[in-house]
C-alpha positions in Angstrom: -23.7 -6.7 -16.3 -26.5 -8.1 -14.2 -28.8 -5.9 -12.2 -27.6 -5.7 -8.6 -29.7 -8.0 -6.4 -27.0 -9.3 -4.0 -24.8 -7.5 -1.6 -21.1 -8.0 -0.8 -19.0 -6.6 2.0 -15.2 -6.7 1.7 -12.9 -6.0 4.7 -9.5 -5.0 3.4 -6.3 -5.4 5.5 -2.8 -4.4 4.6 -1.1 -2.5 1.8 -2.3 -0.3 -1.1 -2.0 -3.3 -3.4 -4.7 -5.0 -1.3 -6.9 -2.0 -1.6 -6.5 -2.0 -5.3 -7.2 -5.7 -5.5 -10.5 -5.1 -3.5 -11.5 -2.5 -6.1 -11.0 -5.1 -8.8 -12.9 -7.8 -6.9 -15.8 -5.4 -6.4 -15.7 -4.6 -10.1 -15.8 -8.3 -11.1 -18.6 -9.1 -8.7 -20.6 -6.2 -10.1 -20.9 -8.1 -13.4 -22.6 -10.9 -11.5 -25.3 -9.0 -9.6 -23.4 -7.9 -6.5 -23.1 -4.4 -5.1 -21.0 -3.2 -2.3 -22.6 -2.9 1.1 -21.6 -1.9 4.6 -22.0 -4.2 7.6 -24.3 -7.0 8.4 -26.8 -6.9 5.5 -24.4 -8.5 3.0 -25.0 -11.9 1.4 -21.3 -12.4 0.7 -18.5 -11.5 3.2 -14.9 -11.4 2.0 -11.8 -10.5 4.1 -8.9 -9.5 1.8 -5.8 -10.3 3.9 -2.3 -9.3 4.5 0.4 -11.6 5.9 3.3 -9.2 6.2 3.0 -9.4 10.0 1.2 -11.8 12.4 -1.0 -9.0 13.7 -2.6 -8.6 10.3 -3.1 -12.4 10.1 -4.8 -12.4 13.5 -7.1 -9.6 12.5 -8.3 -11.6 9.5 -9.0 -14.7 11.6 -10.9 -12.5 14.1 -13.1 -11.1 11.4 -13.8 -14.7 10.1 -14.9 -15.6 13.6 -17.4 -12.8 13.8 -18.9 -13.8 10.5 -18.9 -17.5 11.5 -21.2 -16.6 14.5 -23.4 -14.6 12.2 -23.7 -17.6 9.9 -25.4 -19.7 12.6 -28.5 -17.4 12.3 -28.1 -16.8 8.6 -26.8 -20.1 7.1 -27.2 -18.9 3.5 -24.5 -16.2 3.7 -21.2 -17.0 2.0 -17.9 -16.3 3.6 -14.6 -16.0 1.8 -10.9 -15.2 2.5 -8.7 -13.7 -0.2 -5.2 -12.2 -0.4 -1.9 -13.2 1.0 -3.0 -15.3 4.0 -5.2 -17.3 1.6 -2.3 -17.8 -0.7 -0.1 -18.8 2.2 -2.4 -21.1 4.1 -4.5 -22.7 1.3 -6.6 -25.7 2.3 -5.6 -25.3 6.0 -8.1 -22.5 6.2 -11.1 -24.7 5.3 -10.0 -27.1 8.0 -9.5 -24.3 10.6 -12.8 -22.5 9.8 -15.7 -24.9 9.1 -18.0 -22.0 8.2 -15.6 -20.7 5.5 -17.0 -21.3 1.9 -14.3 -20.0 -0.4 -10.5 -19.5 -0.3 -8.9 -17.7 -3.2 -5.4 -16.3 -3.5 -3.5 -13.4 -5.0 -3.0 -15.2 -8.3 -6.6 -16.0 -9.3 -8.7 -12.9 -8.7 -9.7 -13.0 -12.4 -11.1 -16.6 -11.8 -13.7 -15.2 -9.5 -16.6 -15.5 -12.0 -16.1 -19.2 -12.4 -15.6 -19.6 -8.6 -18.8 -17.7 -7.8 -20.8 -19.7 -10.4 -19.4 -23.0 -8.9 -20.2 -21.8 -5.3 -23.7 -20.8 -6.2 -24.6 -24.0 -8.1 -26.2 -26.5 -5.8 -24.3 -29.8 -5.3 -26.0 -32.9 -6.8 -26.1 -34.5 -3.3 -27.4 -31.3 -1.7 -24.2 -30.9 0.4 -22.7 -27.4 1.0 -19.9 -26.6 -1.4 -16.5 -25.4 -0.1 -13.8 -24.3 -2.5 -10.1 -23.7 -2.2 -8.7 -22.1 -5.4 -5.0 -21.3 -5.1 -2.6 -21.1 -8.1 1.2 -21.0 -8.2 1.1 -18.6 -11.2 -1.2 -15.7 -11.9 -4.3 -16.0 -14.1 -4.1 -13.6 -17.0 -5.7 -10.2 -16.5 -9.2 -9.8 -17.9 -11.2 -6.6 -18.7 -13.7 -6.0 -15.9 -15.1 -2.9 -14.3 -13.1 -1.4 -11.4 -15.2 -0.1 -8.5 -12.8 2.5 -7.1 -13.1 4.1 -3.7 -14.7 7.5 -3.8 -12.4 10.5 -3.4 -9.6 12.2 -5.4 -6.9 9.5 -5.2 -6.8 6.3 -7.4 -4.5 3.3 -7.1 -3.0 2.0 -10.4 -0.9 -1.2 -10.1 1.9 -1.3 -12.7 3.5 -4.6 -11.5 3.2 -7.2 -8.8 5.5 -9.6 -7.0 9.1 -9.4 -5.9 12.3 -11.2 -6.8 14.4 -9.9 -3.9 13.7 -12.5 -1.3 14.6 -10.4 1.8 15.1 -12.8 4.7 12.1 -11.5 6.7 9.6 -11.0 3.9 6.8 -13.3 2.8 5.8 -11.3 -0.3 7.7 -13.4 -2.9 5.8 -16.5 -1.6 2.4 -14.9 -1.5 2.6 -12.5 -4.5 5.0 -14.5 -6.6 7.8 -13.3 -8.9 7.8 -9.8 -10.5 5.2 -9.4 -13.3 4.7 -6.1 -15.1 1.6 -5.0 -16.8 1.8 -3.9 -20.4 2.5 -0.2 -20.8 -0.5 0.3 -23.1 -2.8 -1.3 -20.5 -1.5 1.0 -17.8 -1.8 4.1 -19.9 -5.3 3.3 -20.9 -6.3 2.7 -17.3 -4.7 6.0 -16.3 -6.7 7.8 -19.0 -9.9 6.3 -17.6 -9.0 7.3 -14.1 -8.5 10.9 -15.2 -11.8 10.9 -17.2 -13.6 9.8 -14.0 -12.4 12.9 -12.2 -9.6 11.6 -10.0 -6.9 14.1 -9.3 -4.1 11.9 -8.2 -2.8 8.5 -9.4 -0.5 6.4 -7.3 1.4 3.8 -9.2 1.8 0.6 -7.2 4.3 -2.2 -7.2 6.3 -4.2 -4.6 9.3 -2.7 -6.5 8.2 -0.2 -9.1 11.8 0.4 -10.3 11.9 -3.1 -11.7 9.0 -2.4 -14.0 9.4 -3.8 -17.5 12.3 -6.1 -16.9 10.0 -9.1 -17.7 8.3 -7.6 -20.7 9.3 -7.8 -24.4 11.5 -4.9 -25.3 12.2 -4.2 -21.6 10.5 -0.8 -21.2 11.8 1.0 -18.2 10.0 2.6 -15.3 11.4 6.0 -16.4 9.9 5.5 -19.8 6.5 4.7 -18.2 6.7 7.8 -16.1 7.5 9.9 -19.1 4.5 8.6 -21.0 2.1 9.1 -18.1 3.4 12.6 -17.6 2.4 13.4 -21.2 -1.3 12.6 -20.5 -3.6 15.6 -20.6 -5.4 16.9 -17.5 -4.7 18.5 -14.2 -3.6 15.7 -12.0 -0.7 14.3 -10.1 1.3 11.0 -10.2 2.9 9.3 -7.2 4.6 5.9 -7.0 5.5 3.4 -4.4 7.6 1.4 -3.5 11.3 1.7 -4.6 14.1 -0.7 -3.9 17.2 1.5 -3.1 19.7 0.1 -5.6 17.1 -0.2 -8.4 16.5 3.6 -8.5 18.1 4.6 -11.8 19.5 8.0 -12.8 16.8 8.1 -15.5 14.1 7.8 -12.9 15.6 10.7 -10.9 15.9 12.8 -14.0 12.4 12.1 -15.1 10.9 13.1 -11.7 13.1 16.2 -11.8 11.8 17.3 -15.3 8.2 16.1 -15.1 5.2 18.3 -14.6 2.8 15.9 -13.0 5.1 13.5 -11.1 5.4 14.4 -7.4 8.7 15.0 -5.7 8.5 12.1 -3.2 10.4 8.8 -3.0 9.5 6.0 -0.6 12.8 4.0 -0.2 12.8 1.4 2.6 16.1 1.0 4.3 15.0 -1.5 7.1 18.2 -1.2 9.2 21.1 1.2 9.6 23.6 -1.6 10.3 25.5 -3.2 7.5 25.7 -6.6 9.2 21.9 -6.6 9.8 21.3 -5.5 6.2 23.3 -8.5 5.0 21.4 -10.8 7.4 18.2 -9.4 5.9 19.5 -10.1 2.4 19.2 -6.5 1.4 21.6 -5.7 -1.5 23.2 -2.5 -0.3 25.2 -1.0 2.5 24.6 2.0 4.7 27.0 4.0 2.5 25.2 3.0 -0.7 21.8 3.9 0.7 23.2 7.3 1.7 24.6 7.9 -1.7 21.3 7.2 -3.4 19.4 9.5 -1.0 22.0 12.3 -1.4 21.9 12.0 -5.2 18.1 12.4 -5.2 18.3 15.4 -2.8 21.0 17.1 -4.9 19.0 16.9 -8.1 15.3 17.4 -7.0 14.4 20.5 -5.1 12.3 20.1 -1.9 12.0 16.4 -2.4 10.6 14.2 0.4 12.2 10.9 1.1 10.5 8.4 3.4 11.5 4.9 4.5 10.7 1.7 6.4 12.5 0.3 9.4 12.3 -3.0 11.4 13.1 -3.0 15.1 14.4 -6.2 16.7 15.4 -8.3 13.6 16.8 -11.6 14.8 20.3 -11.2 16.3 20.2 -7.3 16.2 22.3 -5.9 18.9 21.7 -2.7 20.9 24.6 -1.0 18.9 23.1 -2.1 15.6 19.7 -0.8 16.6 21.4 2.5 17.4 22.8 2.4 13.9 19.2 2.6 12.6 18.5 5.6 14.8 21.5 7.4 13.6 20.7 6.6 9.9 17.3 8.4 10.2 19.1 11.5 11.4 22.2 11.2 9.1 20.1 10.9 5.9 17.5 13.4 7.1 14.6 11.0 6.3 11.4 13.0 6.4 9.2 10.2 7.7 9.5 6.4 8.2 7.1 3.5 8.7 8.1 1.3 11.6 7.4 -2.2 12.9 8.8 -4.7 15.4 10.1 -7.8 13.7 7.3 -10.4 13.2 8.4 -14.0 12.2 6.8 -15.2 9.0 6.5 -18.8 7.9 8.7 -20.0 5.0 11.2 -17.2 5.4 14.9 -17.6 6.3 14.5 -15.1 9.3 11.5 -17.0 10.5 13.7 -20.1 11.0 16.3 -18.1 13.1 14.5 -19.0 16.3 17.7 -19.2 18.3 18.4 -15.6 17.5 15.0 -14.1 18.1 14.9 -10.9 20.2 12.6 -11.0 23.3 9.3 -9.3 22.8 9.8 -6.8 25.6 13.1 -5.8 24.0 11.5 -5.4 20.6 8.7 -3.3 22.1 11.2 -1.0 23.8 13.2 -0.6 20.7 10.1 0.1 18.6 9.1 2.8 21.1 12.5 4.5 20.8 12.4 4.1 17.0 9.0 5.8 16.9 10.2 8.7 19.0 13.2 9.2 16.6 10.8 9.1 13.6 8.6 11.7 15.3 11.6 14.0 15.9 12.7 13.6 12.3 9.2 14.3 11.0 8.9 17.5 13.1 12.4 18.7 12.0 11.5 18.0 8.3 8.2 19.9 8.7 9.9 22.9 10.4 12.0 23.3 7.3 8.8 23.9 5.3 7.7 27.0 7.3 7.6 30.1 5.1 7.4 28.1 1.9 4.4 28.1 -0.5 3.1 24.7 -1.5 0.5 23.7 -4.0 -1.9 21.6 -2.0 -4.4 19.2 -3.4 -7.4 19.3 -1.1 -8.6 15.9 0.0 -11.3 16.7 2.5 -13.1 19.5 4.4 -14.0 19.5 8.0 -15.6 21.9 10.4 -13.6 22.8 13.5 -15.8 23.8 16.5 -14.9 26.9 18.4 -16.6 28.8 21.3 -17.6 31.6 19.0 -18.6 29.6 16.0 -16.7 27.3 13.7 -13.9 27.3 11.1 -13.9 25.5 7.8 -10.6 23.6 7.6 -9.3 22.2 4.3 -6.9 19.2 4.5 -4.7 18.1 1.6 -1.2 17.2 0.5 1.6 19.1 -1.1 3.4 17.6 -4.1 6.1 16.4 -1.7 3.5 14.6 0.3 3.3 16.8 3.3 -0.2 16.9 5.0 -1.4 20.5 5.1 -4.3 22.1 7.0 -5.6 25.6 6.2 -8.7 27.6 6.7 -10.9 28.3 3.6 -14.4 29.2 3.0 -14.4 28.2 -0.7 -11.9 25.3 -1.1 -13.4 22.0 -2.2 -12.0 18.4 -2.4 -10.1 18.1 -5.7 -9.0 21.8 -5.8 -5.4 22.8 -6.2 -4.7 25.6 -3.7 -1.5 27.5 -3.0 -0.8 27.6 0.8 1.9 29.5 2.7 3.1 27.4 5.6 3.1 29.2 8.9 3.3 26.3 11.5 4.9 22.9 11.7 3.5 20.0 13.8 4.8 16.5 14.0 2.5 15.0 11.4 1.2 18.0 9.5 1.7 21.6 8.5 -0.6 24.6 9.0 -0.8 27.5 6.7 -2.8 30.3 5.0 -4.4 30.2 1.6 -2.5 32.4 -0.9 -5.1 34.7 -2.5 
C-alpha cells in the first residue's frame, strides 16, 4: 500500500449497499495513496449515487455542479460519479457535465485501480482524459482493504442484484441480476469485522432470502445465518431486505433459535391493494403477505416487522390507497418507510404516463400515509412499556438542563427499537439491560437495570 499523499472525498447517497460500496472504494483507493478527507481540500471528488427516486438523482447532479464550479479555480482536481445513476446514464453524463473526469458503475468497482492509473497518466497529446467505464456484468471481486465507517455497526454484503423486476424499480437495470458471494468469503469477512471490534453486523442484499440460489450446491440463506451465528464473540447480526414470499420456514426457525441474530424482519409490502400489487409485478397478494407476517409473529417472541410503501403508484385509486392504510393497521407493522411514486426510466411503470397520479394528489396521500405510519410506530412502542430490553449503546450525548446536564445513552434493542436512557457509565459498544418506561413515536425511554 502506498503512503497516503492524496485526498479523496466521497459523498454517498441512497441505500446501505451504497454505503458499503463507498467503504470498499475507499479501501481500494487507500492502496494507491489516497486517504479519506472532508470537504474542499480533496484532490479527488466522487459522488456515489442512487437512482431509486428522481430526488436522489437530482441531489447527485447538484453535487457535481458545486464541484464543477470549484474546478474552475482548481483545474487539477478530479471529479467522478459512481453507483446506480452512473450505471444508468453512462456516456450521457460526460456530455452533460464537461468538468466530469470519470464515470464508473456498480459492476466495476474492482476495476478502479486500472481506471485511476489511466486517469492519472498524461495523454500523449496533452489533452485531458475523460473516462466512462460501464460494464453489463460485474467484475470479479478482489481482495482489497475495506475502510469502514467508525462506530459499532458494520455493513456486510452477501449478495447483489435482483431478479424480481417490480414494475416501478430500476434496481435490476442498475445492479443487475442476483449474484451471491461465496459463503466462505462472507464468513471470513465477518470474522475480520468482529476482530476489529464492531458489535453489530448487518447483512445486505436487495433480496437476502434469495442468497445462494446462483452458487454451486445452492447454499441457503438459513444455512448462512446458522454458520454466522456460530462465530465466537459478543455481537449481533441483522439482515435486510427480504422479499415476502422468499422468506422460508428455515429462515424463521433459524432466527427463532439463534443467539446472535436479531428478532427483526424488513419485509416491503409496497401496497395493500391486490390490483396494485399485480400492476407492480409483486408476486403475492394481501392475504399471502398477512400469512407470512402472522407466521413470523407466532413463532418469534417480540419480533419487529417493518415495511415499505409507495403512495400514488400509477392508476392507484383512493380506495386502493386506503387499502394500504388498513394493511399497516391490520398487520400491526411496527414501522414503514414511505415514498411518493417516482417514475424511473426503463421501467414498465415509468411508461404508464397516461395513468400517472397528479403530484398534489401524491403529496397528500404521502402525508396521510406518514401519519398512519407514525400512529403505528407509537402503538408498537407503547407495547414495549414495562419490558426489559438488551440495548446495544451506539452513542452518548449530554442533555442540557437548567440545573446541570444529564448523560444520555442511545442505542437499539435486539428488535431494532431506538432506546434512550440516562447513564453515567455506559459507553458506545456496551450491552445494557434497560427497562422501558415511556414510549414516543420514534423511540423508547427507560432506566438502566442495575
